[in-house]
C-alpha positions as CSV (number, residue, x, y, z in Angstrom):
1,X,10.8,1.1,-22.8
2,X,10.9,-2.6,-21.8
3,X,10.8,-1.5,-18.1
4,X,7.7,0.6,-18.8
5,X,5.9,-2.3,-20.6
6,X,6.9,-4.8,-17.9
7,X,5.7,-2.3,-15.3
8,X,2.3,-2.2,-16.9
9,X,1.8,-5.9,-16.2
10,X,3.1,-5.6,-12.6
11,X,0.9,-2.6,-11.9
12,X,-2.2,-4.4,-13.2
13,X,-1.6,-7.5,-11.2
14,X,-0.9,-5.5,-8.1
15,X,-4.0,-3.4,-8.6
16,X,-6.2,-6.4,-8.9
17,X,-4.9,-7.7,-5.6
18,X,-5.1,-4.2,-4.1
19,X,-8.7,-4.0,-5.2
20,X,-9.6,-7.3,-3.7
21,X,-7.9,-6.8,-0.3
22,X,-7.9,-3.0,0.0
23,X,-4.2,-2.8,0.7
24,X,-2.2,-5.3,-1.4
25,X,-1.2,-3.0,-4.3
26,X,2.0,-1.6,-2.8
27,X,3.0,-5.0,-1.3
28,X,3.2,-6.4,-4.8
29,X,4.1,-3.5,-6.9
30,X,7.0,-2.0,-4.9
31,X,9.2,-5.1,-4.6
32,X,8.6,-6.2,-8.2
33,X,9.2,-2.7,-9.6
34,X,12.4,-2.5,-7.7
35,X,13.4,-5.9,-9.0
36,X,12.7,-4.6,-12.5
37,X,15.2,-1.9,-11.9
38,X,13.0,1.1,-11.0
39,X,14.7,3.4,-8.6
40,X,13.2,3.1,-5.0
41,X,12.4,6.8,-4.9
42,X,10.5,6.6,-8.2
43,X,8.7,3.4,-7.1
44,X,7.6,5.1,-3.9
45,X,6.3,8.3,-5.6
46,X,4.5,6.6,-8.4
47,X,3.0,3.9,-6.2
48,X,1.7,6.5,-3.8
49,X,0.0,8.4,-6.6
50,X,-1.5,5.2,-8.2
51,X,-2.8,4.0,-4.8
52,X,-4.3,7.4,-4.2
53,X,-6.1,7.5,-7.6
54,X,-7.5,3.9,-7.3
55,X,-8.7,4.4,-3.7
56,X,-10.8,7.5,-4.4
57,X,-13.3,5.4,-6.4
58,X,-13.3,2.7,-3.7
59,X,-13.9,5.3,-1.0
60,X,-16.9,6.7,-2.8
61,X,-18.3,3.3,-3.7
62,X,-18.1,2.0,0.0
63,X,-18.9,5.3,1.7
64,X,-21.7,3.8,3.8
65,X,-19.3,1.2,5.2
66,X,-16.7,3.6,6.4
67,X,-16.1,3.5,10.2
68,X,-14.7,7.0,10.8
69,X,-13.6,6.2,14.4
70,X,-10.9,4.0,12.8
71,X,-10.3,5.7,9.4
72,X,-9.6,9.2,10.7
73,X,-7.1,8.3,13.4
74,X,-5.2,6.1,10.9
75,X,-5.0,8.9,8.4
76,X,-4.2,11.8,10.8
77,X,-1.7,9.6,12.6
78,X,0.2,9.0,9.4
79,X,0.9,12.7,8.8
80,X,3.9,13.1,11.2
81,X,5.1,9.6,10.1
82,X,5.2,10.7,6.5
83,X,7.6,13.6,7.4
84,X,9.8,11.2,9.5
85,X,9.9,8.7,6.7
86,X,10.8,11.4,4.1
87,X,13.8,12.5,6.3
88,X,14.9,8.9,6.7
89,X,14.5,8.1,3.0
90,X,16.6,11.1,2.0
91,X,19.7,9.7,3.6
92,X,19.3,5.8,3.5
93,X,21.0,3.9,0.6
94,X,18.6,2.5,-2.0
95,X,20.0,-1.1,-1.4
96,X,19.2,-0.7,2.3
97,X,15.6,0.2,1.4
98,X,15.3,-2.9,-0.7
99,X,16.5,-5.1,2.1
100,X,14.1,-3.5,4.6
101,X,11.3,-3.9,2.1
102,X,12.0,-7.6,1.5
103,X,12.3,-8.5,5.1
104,X,9.2,-6.5,6.1
105,X,7.1,-8.3,3.4
106,X,8.4,-11.7,4.4
107,X,7.6,-11.1,8.1
108,X,4.2,-9.5,7.6
109,X,2.6,-11.9,5.1
110,X,2.4,-15.0,7.5
111,X,1.2,-12.8,10.4
112,X,-1.8,-11.6,8.3
113,X,-2.8,-15.2,7.6
114,X,-2.6,-16.6,11.1
115,X,-3.7,-13.7,13.1
116,X,-7.4,-14.1,14.2
117,X,-9.6,-11.1,14.4
118,X,-11.4,-10.2,17.6
119,X,-14.8,-8.4,17.9
120,X,-14.8,-4.6,18.8
121,X,-12.7,-1.6,17.8
122,X,-9.3,-1.1,19.3
123,X,-8.4,2.1,21.2
124,X,-8.1,5.2,19.0
125,X,-4.4,5.5,20.0
126,X,-3.8,2.1,18.5
127,X,-5.0,3.2,15.1
128,X,-3.1,6.5,15.4
129,X,0.1,4.6,16.1
130,X,-0.5,2.2,13.2
131,X,-1.1,5.2,11.0
132,X,2.2,6.8,12.1
133,X,4.1,3.6,11.3
134,X,2.3,3.4,8.0
135,X,3.3,7.0,7.2
136,X,6.9,6.4,8.0
137,X,6.9,3.3,5.7
138,X,5.0,5.2,3.0
139,X,7.6,7.8,2.2
140,X,10.5,5.3,2.4
141,X,9.2,2.1,0.8
142,X,5.5,3.0,-0.1
143,X,4.4,0.1,2.0
144,X,2.2,2.3,4.1
145,X,-0.7,-0.2,4.2
146,X,1.2,-2.9,6.1
147,X,0.8,-1.7,9.8
148,X,-2.6,-0.2,9.0
149,X,-3.9,-3.5,7.6
150,X,-2.6,-5.3,10.6
151,X,-4.4,-2.9,13.0
152,X,-7.7,-3.2,11.1
153,X,-7.5,-7.0,10.7
154,X,-7.2,-7.4,14.5
155,X,-11.0,-6.7,14.9
156,X,-13.8,-8.6,13.1
157,X,-15.5,-5.6,11.4
158,X,-16.2,-7.2,8.1
159,X,-14.5,-7.1,4.7
160,X,-16.4,-4.1,3.3
161,X,-15.6,-1.9,6.3
162,X,-12.0,-3.1,6.2
163,X,-11.6,-2.0,2.5
164,X,-13.5,1.2,3.0
165,X,-11.5,2.4,6.0
166,X,-8.3,1.6,4.2
167,X,-9.5,3.6,1.2
168,X,-10.0,6.7,3.4
169,X,-6.6,6.2,4.9
170,X,-4.8,5.8,1.5
171,X,-6.6,8.8,0.0
172,X,-5.7,11.2,2.8
173,X,-2.3,9.8,3.7
174,X,-1.0,9.4,0.1
175,X,-2.1,12.9,-0.8
176,X,-0.1,14.4,2.1
177,X,2.8,12.0,1.4
178,X,3.1,13.1,-2.2
179,X,3.2,16.7,-1.0
180,X,6.0,15.9,1.4
181,X,8.0,14.0,-1.2
182,X,7.4,16.9,-3.7
183,X,8.8,19.4,-1.2
184,X,11.8,17.2,-0.6
185,X,12.7,16.1,-4.1
186,X,10.6,18.2,-6.5
187,X,8.6,16.6,-9.3
188,X,10.5,14.4,-11.8
189,X,9.2,14.2,-15.3
190,X,10.2,10.5,-15.5
191,X,7.9,9.8,-12.6
192,X,5.1,11.7,-14.3
193,X,5.5,9.7,-17.5
194,X,5.5,6.4,-15.7
195,X,2.3,7.4,-13.9
196,X,0.7,8.3,-17.3
197,X,1.7,4.8,-18.7
198,X,0.7,2.8,-15.6
199,X,-2.3,4.5,-14.2
200,X,-4.9,3.3,-16.8
201,X,-3.9,-0.4,-16.2
202,X,-4.0,0.2,-12.4
203,X,-7.5,1.7,-12.6
204,X,-8.7,-1.3,-14.7
205,X,-7.1,-3.8,-12.3
206,X,-8.5,-2.1,-9.3
207,X,-12.0,-2.1,-10.8
208,X,-11.7,-5.9,-11.4
209,X,-10.2,-6.6,-8.0
210,X,-12.8,-4.6,-6.1
211,X,-15.6,-6.4,-7.9
212,X,-14.1,-9.7,-6.9
213,X,-13.2,-8.7,-3.4
214,X,-16.6,-9.0,-1.9
215,X,-17.3,-12.4,-3.4
216,X,-14.1,-14.4,-2.7
217,X,-13.8,-16.4,0.6
218,X,-11.5,-14.4,2.8
219,X,-9.5,-17.4,4.0
220,X,-8.7,-18.6,0.5
221,X,-7.6,-15.2,-0.7
222,X,-5.4,-14.5,2.4
223,X,-3.4,-17.7,1.6
224,X,-3.0,-16.9,-2.1
225,X,-2.0,-13.3,-1.3
226,X,0.5,-14.4,1.3
227,X,2.3,-16.7,-1.2
228,X,2.4,-13.9,-3.8
229,X,3.6,-11.4,-1.2
230,X,6.3,-13.6,0.1
231,X,7.5,-14.3,-3.4
232,X,7.8,-10.6,-4.1
233,X,9.6,-10.1,-0.8
234,X,12.1,-12.8,-1.6
235,X,12.7,-11.3,-5.1
236,X,13.4,-7.9,-3.6
237,X,16.0,-9.3,-1.2
238,X,17.7,-11.1,-4.0
239,X,17.9,-7.9,-6.0
240,X,19.4,-5.8,-3.2
């Protein structure tokens, strides 16, 4: 029960950050839940479901800001990546997943701060490739937002479009990812109960974070998020 209660706090914190940035939920929740002792497979499945549920509301709210030329290639490109990741995740040792997760988080956080956006969309193939990489990470570590956020942050499209396109990606990609994981592992009742406990807090945190996300100066938030993410990555490495 202590794990469940502590997980509520982690999920709320991660959901607030996820609502503010459009992608930060899994970056925070996955490492900290693993550190708490949650099995990697459980953390992946529950986080995919929570991210899907929270992003539906965001997608509807920011529908007018969606840039489909980016959002659809990201989502569709993730589908084969989800299958590849599920095959990898079925044979890799959980401690190895923790190491990969921690290293990935520590590497990506500074990149997202210092990388400067450029005007104009990238080629469709770039978004599809980022989606594939995100899908592969999604069914192994649930960090499917990392390569996608990097791809979207490379062009200066504005924060609302950034969050809206990510929402479309998460809704479509996570839905397919959950189906893929369900076909591979079945549906565990423990995962369902954790989802029941944690989802209400995630929805509340996401609502708060989304309301704040369009008001906070982007450069300040990127620095704060980077520090939190790097701390979560380091904690994951120490727990491996």
